Structure formats: C-alpha cells, structure tokens
C-alpha positions as CSV (number, residue, x, y, z in Angstrom):
1,X,0.0,0.0,0.0
2,X,1.4,3.4,-1.0
3,X,2.1,5.7,1.9
4,X,1.5,9.4,2.1
5,X,4.4,11.7,1.3
6,X,5.0,13.6,4.5
7,X,8.0,14.8,6.5
8,X,9.1,12.0,8.9
9,X,8.7,14.0,12.1
10,X,6.9,13.3,15.4
11,X,4.5,16.2,14.7
12,X,3.5,14.7,11.3
13,X,3.1,11.2,12.9
14,X,0.8,12.7,15.6
15,X,-1.2,14.4,12.9
16,X,-1.5,11.2,10.8
17,X,-2.5,9.2,13.9
18,X,-5.3,11.7,14.6
19,X,-6.5,11.4,11.1
20,X,-6.4,7.6,11.4
21,X,-8.5,7.6,14.5
22,X,-11.0,10.0,12.8
23,X,-11.1,7.6,9.8
24,X,-11.8,4.6,12.1
25,X,-14.7,6.4,13.7
26,X,-16.1,7.5,10.4
27,X,-15.7,3.9,9.0
28,X,-17.7,2.5,11.9
29,X,-20.5,5.1,11.5
30,X,-20.7,4.5,7.8
31,X,-20.8,0.7,8.3
32,X,-23.7,1.1,10.8
33,X,-25.5,3.4,8.3
34,X,-25.0,0.9,5.5
35,X,-26.3,-1.9,7.6
36,X,-29.4,0.1,8.7
37,X,-30.0,1.2,5.1
38,X,-29.9,-2.5,4.0
39,X,-32.4,-3.3,6.7
40,X,-34.8,-0.5,5.5
41,X,-34.2,-1.5,1.9
42,X,-35.1,-5.2,2.5
43,X,-38.2,-4.2,4.4
44,X,-39.3,-2.0,1.5
45,X,-38.5,-4.7,-1.1
46,X,-40.5,-7.3,0.9
47,X,-43.6,-5.1,1.1
48,X,-43.2,-4.1,-2.6
49,X,-43.1,-7.8,-3.6
50,X,-46.3,-8.7,-1.7
51,X,-48.0,-5.6,-3.1
52,X,-46.9,-6.3,-6.6
53,X,-48.2,-9.9,-6.5
54,X,-51.6,-8.5,-5.3
55,X,-51.7,-5.8,-7.9
56,X,-50.7,-8.2,-10.7
57,X,-53.5,-10.6,-9.6
58,X,-56.0,-7.8,-9.6
59,X,-54.8,-6.5,-13.0
60,X,-55.1,-10.0,-14.4
61,X,-58.7,-10.1,-13.3
62,X,-59.3,-6.6,-14.8
63,X,-57.8,-7.7,-18.2
64,X,-59.9,-10.9,-18.2
65,X,-63.1,-8.9,-17.6
66,X,-62.2,-6.2,-20.1
67,X,-61.3,-8.7,-22.7
68,X,-64.7,-10.3,-22.4
69,X,-66.3,-6.8,-22.5
70,X,-64.4,-5.9,-25.6
71,X,-65.5,-9.1,-27.3
72,X,-69.2,-8.6,-26.6
73,X,-69.3,-4.9,-27.3
74,X,-68.4,-2.9,-30.3
75,X,-65.2,-0.7,-30.2
76,X,-67.4,2.4,-30.8
77,X,-69.6,1.6,-27.8
78,X,-66.6,1.1,-25.6
79,X,-65.1,4.4,-26.7
80,X,-68.3,6.3,-26.0
81,X,-68.7,4.6,-22.6
82,X,-65.2,5.4,-21.5
83,X,-64.4,8.7,-23.2
84,X,-65.6,11.0,-20.4
85,X,-64.3,10.0,-16.9
86,X,-66.6,10.9,-14.1
87,X,-64.1,10.6,-11.2
88,X,-61.4,13.1,-10.4
89,X,-58.7,12.9,-7.8
90,X,-55.9,15.0,-6.5
91,X,-52.4,13.5,-6.3
92,X,-50.0,15.1,-3.9
93,X,-46.4,14.3,-2.9
94,X,-44.9,14.7,0.6
95,X,-41.4,13.7,1.7
96,X,-39.9,11.9,4.6
97,X,-36.3,11.1,5.7
98,X,-34.9,7.6,6.0
99,X,-31.3,7.6,7.2
100,X,-30.6,10.9,5.5
101,X,-32.4,9.8,2.3
102,X,-35.3,11.9,1.2
103,X,-38.0,9.6,-0.2
104,X,-41.5,10.5,-1.5
105,X,-44.8,9.8,0.1
106,X,-47.7,9.9,-2.4
107,X,-51.2,10.7,-1.4
108,X,-54.4,10.5,-3.4
109,X,-57.6,12.4,-2.6
110,X,-60.9,12.1,-4.5
111,X,-62.2,15.5,-5.5
112,X,-65.5,16.6,-4.1
113,X,-68.4,15.9,-6.3
114,X,-66.7,12.8,-7.8
115,X,-69.1,9.9,-7.8
116,X,-68.6,6.2,-7.5
117,X,-71.2,5.6,-10.2
118,X,-70.2,4.7,-13.7
119,X,-69.9,7.4,-16.3
120,X,-72.1,5.5,-18.8
121,X,-75.5,4.2,-19.1
122,X,-76.2,0.6,-18.2
123,X,-78.6,-0.2,-21.0
124,X,-76.0,-0.8,-23.8
125,X,-73.0,-2.0,-21.9
126,X,-72.1,-5.4,-20.6
127,X,-71.7,-6.5,-17.0
128,X,-68.1,-7.5,-17.7
129,X,-67.2,-3.9,-18.4
130,X,-68.7,-3.0,-15.0
131,X,-66.6,-5.7,-13.3
132,X,-63.4,-4.7,-15.1
133,X,-63.8,-1.0,-14.0
134,X,-64.7,-2.0,-10.5
135,X,-61.6,-4.2,-10.3
136,X,-59.5,-1.3,-11.7
137,X,-60.8,1.2,-9.2
138,X,-59.9,-1.1,-6.2
139,X,-56.2,-1.2,-7.1
140,X,-55.5,2.5,-7.6
141,X,-54.3,3.0,-4.0
142,X,-52.2,-0.2,-4.3
143,X,-50.6,1.1,-7.5
144,X,-49.8,4.4,-5.9
145,X,-48.3,2.7,-2.8
146,X,-46.3,0.4,-5.1
147,X,-44.9,3.4,-7.0
148,X,-43.9,5.0,-3.7
149,X,-42.2,1.8,-2.5
150,X,-40.3,1.3,-5.8
151,X,-39.0,4.9,-5.8
152,X,-38.0,4.5,-2.2
153,X,-36.2,1.3,-3.0
154,X,-34.4,3.0,-5.9
155,X,-33.2,5.9,-3.7
156,X,-32.1,3.6,-0.9
157,X,-30.2,1.4,-3.3
158,X,-28.3,4.4,-4.7
159,X,-27.5,5.6,-1.1
160,X,-26.4,2.1,-0.1
161,X,-24.0,2.0,-3.1
162,X,-22.6,5.4,-2.3
163,X,-22.1,4.4,1.4
164,X,-20.5,1.1,0.4
165,X,-18.0,2.9,-1.8
166,X,-17.1,5.2,1.1
167,X,-16.7,2.3,3.5
168,X,-14.5,0.5,1.0
169,X,-12.4,3.6,0.3
170,X,-11.8,4.1,4.1
171,X,-11.2,0.4,4.7
172,X,-9.0,-0.5,1.8
173,X,-7.3,2.7,0.7
174,X,-7.3,5.6,3.3
175,X,-6.8,3.7,6.6
176,X,-4.1,1.4,5.2
177,X,-2.3,4.5,3.8
178,X,-2.4,6.1,7.2
179,X,-1.1,2.9,8.9
180,X,1.7,2.5,6.3
181,X,2.7,6.2,6.7
182,X,2.7,5.9,10.5
183,X,4.8,2.7,10.3
184,X,7.2,4.4,7.9
185,X,7.6,7.5,10.1
186,X,8.3,5.3,13.1
187,X,10.9,3.4,11.2
188,X,12.7,6.5,10.1
189,X,12.5,8.1,13.6
190,X,13.9,4.9,15.1
191,X,16.6,4.9,12.4
192,X,17.5,8.5,13.2
193,X,17.5,7.7,16.9
194,X,19.9,4.8,16.3
195,X,22.1,7.0,14.2
196,X,22.2,9.6,16.9
197,X,23.1,7.0,19.5
198,X,25.8,5.6,17.3
199,X,27.3,9.1,16.7
200,X,27.1,9.9,20.4
201,X,28.9,6.6,21.2
202,X,31.6,7.4,18.6
203,X,32.0,10.9,20.0
204,X,32.3,9.5,23.5
205,X,34.9,7.0,22.3
206,X,36.9,9.8,20.6
207,X,36.7,11.9,23.8
208,X,37.9,8.9,25.9
209,X,40.7,8.3,23.4
210,X,41.7,12.0,23.5
211,X,41.7,12.0,27.3
212,X,43.8,8.8,27.4
213,X,46.2,10.3,24.8
214,X,46.4,13.5,26.8
215,X,47.0,11.6,30.0
216,X,49.7,9.6,28.3
217,X,51.4,12.7,27.0
218,X,51.3,14.3,30.5
219,X,52.9,11.1,32.0
220,X,55.6,11.1,29.3
221,X,56.3,14.8,30.1
222,X,56.7,14.1,33.7
223,X,59.1,11.3,33.2
224,X,61.3,13.5,31.1
C-alpha cells in the first residue's frame, strides 16, 4: 500500500495518527449506516413484492373482464362509454427522511363531487365492463403505494451504493495508507535515533581516546 508523502517528524506522525482515529470512527459510523440502510431496503422490497403480487393478480382479473367486455361490445360503444371519466382525484407528494435519504410519500384524494357511479348508461354496456372497471378502481391505491415503494427502493439502493464505496475507500485505501505512513515514520524516527546514538557513542569513544592520549602525553612529560 502506497504511503503518504510527509516529513518523517513526530508532529507529522501525531497528525496522521489523529486522522487515522477519525477515519476509524467514520468507518464504523458508515458501516452502521450501511447496515441500517440495507435493513430498511429489504423491508421496502419485501412489502413491494407482496403488493406487486396482489396488484398483478388484480390486473389479471381486470384484463380478463375487459377482454370479455371488448368481445361482446363494439369498439365504438366502448369508446363512447369510457371517453368521459366521471371521477377526479388530486395527487400530492410529501417527503420523509430515511437515514438521510429523502423519499417521496404519495397521497391521493378524491375531488368533491366525484361519484362512484359509472360514467355511462347501463342499457347498452355489458356486466363484464362494470366488473373490469370495479376491479381497476380497487387497485388505484395499491398502484400508488407500489410506485412509492419502488421509488423509495431505488433511492435507498443508490445511497447504499454510495455508502458502500465510502466504506471500502476508508477500509482498503485511506486507513491502510495512514497505517503505512505511521509505520514508515516510526521506522525513520527509530533509524534516526539509532544513528544519533551511534554518533554519540563514537564521540564518546573519541573523547575517551583523546583523554587517554592527553594523559599519556602528560605522563611522558613528567618522566622527562
């Protein structure tokens, strides 16, 4: 692992050690966030799966009834029966926060004056058309909830991926760099310390030799 290019001093080593401790704390927090996001994501996916199965079953019933209605009625009659909708609704969007991820919350409100009755006469339409529209009206809220869940799952998945990349960057790049740099600085400081010790020992030996030489010279002078 490549180390950072810094001056091998004790001050730099202390600064890198502080950064390493901060990175460790951030790594733990991000891992906890990733795990909680995964839990929330799986809860959303499970609910969406159950809801999708129910919606698909209801849609299959709608298509069966509408196919029969189309077979027993002329296209022009169907067009005239369905051209003017009688129901109106208001679709609003609120937002909530899940682990720092802003996700939508859809709400549907029927407009005042909207009726549950069909927007066509019963004399010239088949009962299968009534059944298909009744089936379709019952799944509108489920469709809206499913759209909300799938958008939430998408946003959570994107945040999980971003968090995963940050965790990996800290775990496999930044923290090993800090550790390698700290180790390198320690080795260089130890090497400098050993070098200083060696030089001091050499100086001490030289001073001892000089003292012995001086003492020998003094003794020789006294003998003369």
